N, C-alpha and C positions, 0 to 999 in steps of 0.2 A: 867894646861892646856897646851898642846903642841902648838907650833906656827902654825902647819898645819891647826888646827881647825879654825883659824882666816880667812882662805881663803873663808870659807862659808859666803855668805852674806844673805842667807835666809834659814830657816829650811826646806823649800820645796825642796832644792837641795839634802838633805840627804847625805852630804859628809861623807865618811867613809874610814878609813884606814883598809886594809885587812891583816889578819894573817893566815898562813896555818900550819896545823899540820897533822901528820899521826898517825894512831893507828892500831895495829894488833890485831885482835880478833881470838883466837884459839877456835875451836869448833869441835865436832865429825867429820864433813865432811871435815875438813881441816882449813887452815888459811885464813882469809879474811882481806884485808887492807881497811881502811876507810880514806878518806881525809876529814878533818874538816876545814871549812873556818869560821873565826870569823871576824865580822865587828865591828869596834870601831867607833861609830857615833860621829861627832862633837857635835851634840845635838840629843837626842832621837827623832825618827820620831813620828808623831802624833799617839796616841794610844799606845805608847810603853814608859814605864818609865825607862827602863834600857839602858845604853849606849853601852852594848856589846851584840851581838847576834851571836850564833854559830849554824852551820848547817852542817850535814854530807853529803857526796856525793851520798849515796845510802840508800834505804829504808831497814828496818828490819821488822820482823813479817809479811812477805808477805802472808803467808798461812791463817792468820786469819783476820787481818786488818793492811795493810801496813802503816807504818809511817816512815817518814824521821826524824832521831834523831836531836834534836835541844836543845838549852839552852839559857837562858837570864841571865844577871848578871850585877852588878855594877863594876865588874872587869873582866879582861880577864880570869883569873883562874876560877871564878865562872861560866861563860858561858861555858867554855871548860869542866869543871867538870860535869855540867848538861848534856851536849851532850854525853859525854863518859858514863855516868850512863845509858842513854837510850840504847846505843850500847851494853853495857854489859847485860842489862836486857832482851833484846829480841833477838831471834834467827835470823840469816840471812839465807834465803833459796836459794840464788843464783839469777842470772840474769834471767829475764823472756825470754822465747824463743818465737820468732815471727813466 
């Protein structure tokens, strides 16, 4: 356990260290870049058993049922891999026009 985790005095604080990654997805319409943020919690938040949670910065599968790629894991690699799997699995249709 890293020493930063001892700064948390209550699980309600949900102290987390952040990691940032970038992924390029090539598809017929061109290349799309995703930023993936991973939170390493000092202690898993209530209702969550994994210490690592990954989430992409944009939704995929927008034309059917939009979903923001995410992943959980007991390791940084596990959460990152799950999030990247969702990015690969679903198409990205572009930003919505207002």
